C-alpha positions as CSV (number, residue, x, y, z in Angstrom):
1,M,53.1,12.7,32.3
2,K,52.5,14.9,29.3
3,I,51.6,11.9,27.2
4,F,49.2,10.7,29.9
5,N,47.5,14.1,30.0
6,L,47.3,14.1,26.2
7,L,45.6,10.7,26.2
8,I,43.0,12.0,28.8
9,L,42.3,15.0,26.6
10,I,41.8,12.8,23.5
11,I,39.4,10.5,25.5
12,I,37.4,13.5,26.8
13,C,37.2,15.1,23.4
14,G,36.1,11.7,21.9
15,C,33.4,11.3,24.5
16,S,32.2,14.9,23.9
17,A,32.0,14.2,20.2
18,Q,29.9,11.1,20.8
19,E,27.5,12.9,23.1
20,S,27.0,15.9,20.7
21,P,27.0,14.6,17.1
22,I,26.6,17.0,14.3
23,E,22.8,17.1,13.5
24,S,21.5,16.8,10.0
25,Y,18.5,18.9,9.0
26,T,16.3,19.3,5.9
27,V,14.1,22.3,5.9
28,I,11.1,22.6,3.4
29,E,10.0,26.2,3.5
30,N,6.7,27.9,2.6
31,V,4.9,24.6,1.6
32,N,1.2,23.8,1.6
33,I,0.6,20.8,3.8
34,I,-2.3,18.4,2.9
35,D,-3.8,17.4,6.3
36,V,-5.1,13.9,5.3
37,E,-6.7,13.3,8.7
38,N,-9.0,16.3,8.3
39,G,-9.1,16.6,4.5
40,S,-7.9,20.1,4.6
41,L,-5.0,22.3,3.5
42,I,-2.6,24.1,5.9
43,P,-1.0,26.9,3.9
44,D,2.6,28.3,4.0
45,R,4.3,26.1,6.6
46,T,7.9,25.1,7.2
47,I,8.7,21.5,7.8
48,I,12.0,20.7,9.6
49,I,13.3,17.1,9.1
50,K,15.9,15.8,11.5
51,D,17.5,12.7,10.2
52,S,14.5,10.5,9.3
53,I,11.9,12.2,11.5
54,I,9.5,15.2,11.0
55,Y,11.1,17.2,13.8
56,K,9.1,20.4,13.7
57,I,6.3,22.1,11.8
58,G,5.8,25.9,12.0
59,E,5.2,29.1,10.2
60,R,8.8,30.2,9.8
61,H,12.2,29.4,11.2
62,N,14.9,31.8,12.3
63,D,16.9,29.4,14.5
64,T,20.6,29.6,13.6
65,K,21.1,25.9,14.2
66,Y,19.4,25.4,10.8
67,K,21.7,27.7,8.9
68,N,23.6,24.8,7.4
69,A,20.4,22.7,6.7
70,N,19.4,21.4,3.3
71,L,16.9,24.2,2.3
72,I,14.1,23.4,-0.1
73,D,11.8,26.2,-1.3
74,G,8.2,24.8,-1.2
75,K,6.5,28.0,-2.2
76,G,3.5,27.2,-4.4
77,L,3.9,23.5,-3.8
78,Y,1.9,20.9,-1.9
79,I,3.1,18.1,0.3
80,I,1.4,14.8,1.2
81,P,2.5,11.8,3.2
82,G,4.0,8.9,1.3
83,L,1.4,6.7,-0.3
84,W,0.7,3.1,0.5
85,D,-0.4,0.4,-2.1
86,M,-2.4,-1.9,0.2
87,H,-2.7,-4.8,-2.3
88,F,0.5,-5.5,-4.2
89,H,2.4,-8.6,-5.3
90,L,6.2,-8.1,-5.0
91,C,7.7,-11.2,-3.4
92,W,7.4,-13.8,-6.2
93,E,10.5,-13.0,-8.2
94,K,14.0,-12.4,-6.9
95,T,14.7,-9.6,-9.5
96,N,11.6,-7.6,-8.5
97,D,13.6,-5.2,-6.3
98,S,15.5,-4.0,-9.4
99,L,12.3,-4.0,-11.5
100,L,9.7,-2.5,-9.2
101,F,11.3,-0.4,-6.5
102,K,12.0,2.5,-8.9
103,P,8.5,2.9,-10.4
104,L,7.0,2.5,-6.9
105,L,9.0,5.3,-5.4
106,S,8.7,7.4,-8.6
107,Y,4.9,7.4,-8.0
108,G,5.3,8.4,-4.4
109,I,4.6,4.9,-3.0
110,T,6.7,4.6,0.1
111,G,4.8,1.5,1.6
112,I,3.2,-1.6,0.3
113,R,1.2,-4.5,1.7
114,D,2.4,-7.6,-0.1
115,M,-0.6,-10.0,-0.5
116,G,1.1,-13.3,-1.0
117,G,4.5,-14.6,-2.1
118,D,7.8,-16.1,-1.0
119,L,8.5,-15.4,2.7
120,S,12.3,-15.8,2.4
121,L,12.2,-13.4,-0.6
122,Q,10.1,-11.0,1.5
123,N,12.7,-11.0,4.2
124,H,15.4,-10.5,1.7
125,F,13.7,-7.4,0.3
126,K,13.1,-6.1,3.8
127,A,16.8,-6.5,4.6
128,I,17.8,-4.5,1.5
129,I,15.4,-1.6,2.6
130,K,16.5,-1.8,6.2
131,K,20.1,-1.3,5.1
132,N,19.2,1.5,2.7
133,P,15.6,2.9,3.2
134,V,15.8,5.1,0.1
135,A,16.2,1.9,-2.1
136,G,12.5,0.9,-1.8
137,P,9.2,1.1,0.0
138,N,8.2,-0.2,3.4
139,I,7.0,-3.8,3.2
140,Y,4.3,-5.5,5.2
141,G,3.7,-9.0,3.8
142,S,1.9,-12.2,4.4
143,G,4.2,-14.7,2.8
144,P,2.3,-17.8,1.5
145,I,-1.5,-17.8,0.9
146,F,-3.8,-20.3,2.8
147,D,-6.3,-21.8,0.5
148,G,-8.4,-25.0,0.3
149,N,-7.2,-28.3,-1.0
150,P,-7.1,-28.3,-4.0
151,P,-6.2,-24.6,-4.1
152,T,-7.1,-21.9,-6.6
153,F,-3.4,-21.6,-7.6
154,Y,-0.4,-23.7,-6.4
155,D,2.2,-20.9,-6.6
156,F,3.0,-19.5,-3.1
157,T,0.0,-21.3,-1.6
158,I,-0.4,-23.7,1.3
159,P,-3.4,-25.9,0.7
160,V,-5.1,-26.8,4.0
161,D,-7.9,-29.3,4.8
162,E,-8.9,-31.6,7.7
163,H,-5.7,-33.7,7.2
164,V,-3.4,-30.7,7.9
165,D,-2.3,-29.2,11.3
166,V,-3.0,-25.6,10.5
167,E,-1.6,-24.3,13.8
168,K,1.7,-26.1,13.3
169,I,2.1,-24.5,9.8
170,L,1.2,-21.1,11.2
171,D,3.8,-21.4,13.9
172,S,6.4,-22.2,11.3
173,I,5.7,-19.2,9.0
174,Q,5.4,-16.8,12.0
175,T,8.9,-18.0,13.1
176,I,10.2,-17.0,9.7
177,G,8.6,-13.6,10.0
178,T,5.1,-13.1,8.5
179,D,3.3,-9.8,9.2
180,F,-0.2,-11.2,8.7
181,I,-2.0,-14.2,7.3
182,K,-3.5,-14.2,3.8
183,T,-6.6,-16.5,3.1
184,Y,-8.0,-17.3,-0.2
185,S,-11.1,-18.2,-2.2
186,L,-11.5,-21.9,-1.6
187,I,-10.6,-22.3,2.1
188,R,-13.2,-24.2,4.1
189,E,-14.8,-23.1,7.4
190,P,-13.0,-25.5,9.8
191,E,-9.6,-24.3,8.5
192,L,-10.7,-20.6,8.7
193,I,-11.8,-21.1,12.2
194,A,-8.4,-22.6,13.1
195,I,-6.7,-19.5,11.5
196,S,-9.1,-17.2,13.4
197,N,-8.3,-18.9,16.7
198,Y,-4.6,-18.7,16.0
199,S,-4.8,-15.1,15.0
200,T,-6.5,-14.2,18.3
201,A,-4.1,-16.2,20.4
202,N,-1.0,-14.8,18.7
203,N,-2.1,-11.2,18.1
204,I,-1.7,-11.5,14.3
205,S,-4.4,-10.5,11.8
206,F,-5.7,-12.4,8.8
207,A,-7.0,-10.9,5.6
208,G,-7.8,-11.9,2.1
209,H,-10.5,-13.1,-0.3
210,L,-14.0,-14.1,0.8
211,S,-14.3,-17.9,0.5
212,E,-16.8,-19.5,-1.9
213,Y,-17.6,-22.0,0.9
214,I,-18.1,-19.5,3.8
215,T,-20.6,-16.7,4.0
216,P,-19.2,-13.2,4.2
217,E,-21.1,-12.8,7.5
218,K,-19.2,-15.7,9.0
219,S,-15.8,-14.6,7.7
220,I,-16.3,-11.2,9.2
221,K,-17.4,-12.6,12.6
222,L,-14.3,-14.7,12.6
223,G,-12.3,-11.5,12.5
224,Q,-11.2,-11.2,8.9
225,K,-9.5,-7.8,9.1
226,S,-9.8,-6.8,5.4
227,V,-11.8,-8.1,2.5
228,E,-9.8,-8.0,-0.7
229,H,-11.8,-7.1,-3.9
230,L,-15.5,-7.0,-4.2
231,N,-15.9,-10.7,-5.3
232,L,-19.0,-12.4,-3.9
233,L,-20.2,-9.1,-2.4
234,D,-21.0,-7.9,-5.9
235,D,-23.2,-10.9,-6.5
236,I,-25.0,-10.4,-3.3
237,W,-25.5,-6.7,-4.2
238,I,-27.2,-7.8,-7.4
239,N,-29.2,-10.8,-6.2
240,E,-29.7,-10.3,-2.5
241,P,-29.3,-6.5,-1.9
242,Q,-31.0,-6.7,1.5
243,R,-28.0,-8.7,2.9
244,I,-25.5,-5.9,2.2
245,D,-26.8,-3.8,5.0
246,S,-26.2,-6.6,7.6
247,I,-22.8,-7.2,6.1
248,I,-21.9,-3.5,6.4
249,M,-23.1,-3.5,10.0
250,L,-20.9,-6.5,10.8
251,M,-17.9,-4.9,9.1
252,Q,-18.3,-1.8,11.2
253,H,-18.8,-3.8,14.4
254,Y,-15.8,-6.1,13.8
255,K,-13.6,-3.3,12.3
256,S,-13.3,-5.1,8.9
257,W,-12.0,-3.0,6.0
258,I,-12.6,-3.3,2.3
259,C,-9.7,-3.1,-0.3
260,P,-11.8,-2.9,-3.5
261,T,-9.1,-2.9,-6.2
262,L,-11.5,-1.4,-8.7
263,V,-8.6,-1.0,-11.1
264,I,-8.5,-4.7,-11.9
265,Y,-12.1,-4.8,-13.1
266,H,-11.5,-1.6,-15.0
267,M,-8.7,-3.3,-16.8
268,K,-10.8,-6.4,-17.4
269,A,-13.4,-4.2,-18.9
270,H,-10.9,-2.4,-21.2
271,I,-8.2,-5.0,-21.8
272,S,-8.8,-4.9,-25.6
273,D,-8.4,-1.1,-25.7
274,P,-5.0,0.0,-27.1
275,Y,-4.5,2.8,-24.4
276,I,-4.1,0.4,-21.5
277,E,-0.6,-0.7,-22.6
278,I,2.2,1.7,-21.7
279,E,5.1,0.6,-23.8
280,E,7.8,2.6,-21.9
281,Y,6.7,0.9,-18.6
282,N,6.8,-2.7,-20.1
283,G,10.5,-2.8,-19.2
284,F,9.6,-2.9,-15.5
285,I,7.5,-6.0,-15.9
286,H,9.2,-9.4,-15.6
287,S,9.2,-11.2,-18.9
288,M,7.2,-14.1,-17.6
289,L,4.5,-11.8,-16.3
290,M,4.6,-9.8,-19.5
291,Q,3.9,-12.9,-21.5
292,E,0.9,-13.6,-19.4
293,W,-0.4,-10.1,-20.0
294,V,0.0,-10.4,-23.8
295,S,-1.6,-13.9,-23.9
296,S,-4.6,-12.7,-21.8
297,R,-5.1,-9.7,-24.1
298,E,-4.8,-11.7,-27.3
299,R,-7.5,-14.1,-26.0
300,R,-9.9,-11.3,-25.3
301,I,-9.3,-9.6,-28.7
302,S,-9.7,-12.9,-30.6
303,G,-12.9,-13.6,-28.8
304,N,-11.6,-16.7,-27.0
305,S,-12.1,-15.3,-23.6
306,K,-14.7,-17.0,-21.4
307,R,-16.3,-13.7,-20.3
308,N,-18.5,-11.5,-22.4
309,P,-17.1,-8.0,-22.5
310,D,-20.5,-6.3,-21.9
311,D,-21.0,-8.5,-18.8
312,I,-17.7,-7.4,-17.4
313,K,-18.5,-3.8,-18.0
314,N,-21.9,-4.2,-16.3
315,K,-20.2,-6.0,-13.4
316,F,-17.7,-3.1,-13.1
317,S,-20.5,-0.5,-13.0
318,S,-22.2,-2.6,-10.3
319,Q,-19.0,-2.8,-8.2
320,K,-18.7,1.0,-8.2
321,E,-22.3,1.3,-7.1
322,L,-21.7,-1.2,-4.3
323,L,-18.6,0.5,-3.1
324,S,-20.4,3.9,-3.1
325,Y,-23.1,2.4,-1.0
326,M,-20.6,0.8,1.4
327,H,-18.7,4.0,1.7
328,Q,-21.8,6.1,2.4
329,N,-22.7,3.7,5.1
330,G,-19.3,3.9,6.9
331,V,-17.2,1.0,5.7
332,D,-13.5,1.9,5.9
333,I,-11.6,1.8,2.6
334,L,-8.0,0.9,1.7
335,A,-6.5,1.7,-1.7
336,G,-4.7,-1.1,-3.5
337,S,-3.8,-1.9,-7.1
338,D,-3.3,-5.7,-7.1
339,F,-0.2,-5.3,-9.3
340,G,0.8,-8.8,-10.4
341,G,-2.8,-10.1,-10.2
342,M,-4.2,-8.4,-13.3
343,P,-2.7,-7.6,-16.8
344,Y,-1.7,-4.1,-17.5
345,V,-2.0,-2.8,-13.9
346,Y,1.4,-1.2,-13.8
347,P,3.5,-0.8,-10.6
348,G,3.1,2.7,-9.1
349,M,0.7,4.0,-11.8
350,G,-1.9,1.4,-10.8
351,L,-2.4,2.9,-7.4
352,H,-3.1,6.4,-8.9
353,Q,-5.6,4.8,-11.3
354,E,-7.3,3.2,-8.3
355,L,-7.5,6.6,-6.5
356,A,-9.2,8.1,-9.5
357,L,-11.7,5.2,-9.7
358,L,-12.5,5.6,-6.0
359,C,-13.5,9.1,-6.7
360,E,-15.7,7.9,-9.6
361,A,-17.3,5.6,-7.0
362,G,-18.2,8.6,-4.8
363,L,-15.3,9.3,-2.6
364,S,-14.1,12.8,-2.3
365,N,-10.6,13.7,-3.3
366,A,-9.7,13.9,0.4
367,E,-11.3,10.6,1.2
368,A,-9.5,8.8,-1.7
369,L,-6.2,10.3,-0.6
370,A,-6.9,9.1,3.0
371,S,-7.4,5.6,1.6
372,A,-3.7,5.5,0.6
373,T,-2.2,7.4,3.6
374,I,-3.8,7.6,7.0
375,N,-6.1,4.7,6.5
376,P,-3.3,2.2,5.8
377,A,-1.4,3.5,8.8
378,I,-4.4,3.0,11.1
379,F,-5.1,-0.4,9.6
380,L,-1.5,-1.5,10.2
381,S,-1.5,0.1,13.7
382,I,1.5,2.3,12.8
383,E,-0.4,5.6,12.8
384,N,2.1,6.9,15.5
385,K,4.8,6.7,12.8
386,Y,3.2,7.0,9.4
387,G,0.2,8.2,7.5
388,S,0.1,11.9,8.0
389,I,2.4,14.9,8.2
390,S,2.9,15.4,11.9
391,E,5.8,16.1,14.3
392,G,7.5,12.9,15.4
393,K,6.4,10.8,12.4
394,I,8.7,9.2,9.8
395,A,9.5,11.7,7.0
396,D,8.1,9.7,4.1
397,L,6.8,12.6,2.0
398,V,5.8,13.5,-1.6
399,L,6.1,17.0,-2.9
400,L,3.6,18.0,-5.6
401,K,3.1,20.8,-8.1
402,M,-0.6,20.8,-7.7
403,N,-3.3,20.4,-5.0
404,P,-4.7,16.8,-4.8
405,L,-7.7,18.1,-2.8
406,E,-8.8,19.9,-6.0
407,N,-8.1,17.0,-8.4
408,I,-7.0,13.5,-7.2
409,E,-4.9,13.1,-10.4
410,N,-2.6,15.8,-8.9
411,T,-1.1,13.1,-6.8
412,Q,0.9,12.3,-9.9
413,A,2.3,15.9,-10.3
414,I,5.3,14.8,-8.4
415,V,8.3,17.1,-7.8
416,S,10.2,14.9,-5.3
417,V,9.8,12.0,-3.0
418,Y,11.4,11.6,0.4
419,R,12.0,8.2,2.1
420,K,12.9,8.5,5.8
421,G,13.9,12.1,5.2
422,V,16.2,11.3,2.3
423,K,15.4,12.6,-1.2
424,V,14.9,9.8,-3.7
425,K,17.2,10.4,-6.7
426,K,16.5,9.9,-10.4
427,L,12.7,9.6,-10.3
428,L,10.9,8.4,-13.4
429,P,8.5,11.0,-14.8
430,T,4.9,9.9,-14.1
431,M,2.6,9.6,-17.0
432,Y,0.6,12.6,-15.7
433,M,3.8,14.8,-16.1
434,R,4.6,13.8,-19.7
């Protein structure tokens, strides 16, 4: 009987322990919150993180249940949501997790939109991060790119034409687990219409380049959710500027965003300049990609490049003018670096260069910051979980020494990074902090 009673007691205690687990808290005290939704600063607040969630935000805390919390003194510091790089190429090489996750997190990038790669590799990287969120950033990815036949590039591309059952292919990649559909520069109108119809029927978006064979107006009307780069639009801006107003109106009506990736044209314009190579970051670049970078630069320096350097610089200036005009007229902007698509755009650092260039193009510091925080969350329909510092959202956070609302380069003055409430260890020093 005593043994039976003891067993009952053990069972009751075990049930009680399961019902009332020991709660884990991190408390960041006296910190200045950057409100990215309103472009303002909320001074001297305390943020309480419970497990992976922003549990409470207030002026002070005196609750005894936080007495054993991990306390962080945020006095004189600033905190922003984790950043998103909305045009990145990760899923093309199986070692990219070991090469790229560290510099991404070190630069405060806790989410990326992968714009074309191997879908099985994408799922592999997602599995690593699901098991250990602090290992790398959140990933939203397209898998293979849909282009015309023949395509611009064959790597990670599905060429489609009138001989291909587009819907059947889309069914297969959606079964494997794509987050959206990426379209490219040589796709023809019938195939884009098929993708548009599939997207509507299956509640999955498509995004990508404007096609050389389809007007921007048509692509936007078909529902292209984001336009990547300013290609084709920049030519219209120069040669048919009156069309830009109608394109802007369509983008607003159909809720189409622009991801300008100004940094890639900046690098094209300055690829022969010695300062663009950061030797201590070359180790994070896969050897095959590094060789492409070196070859591209050597061609430019030797004068064997097809493009005139002055023409490229003029085109870059024109792109900034175009983006400024689009921004002034209400087109929503996403920040992206296009790492993997342009030599000497480094992982992590490239996004911060893009933010600075967005400011050069006329965005305020607050607007540039929004393009890498709340805007991506709204675009991805995850603003209930990410994108701003609010109670109930995932605690992806970046603690800064200086105020990014005063200078956008202060986004690089990183003290610490939190991924789902866990502090990322052994960050690389950003170039800004050296």
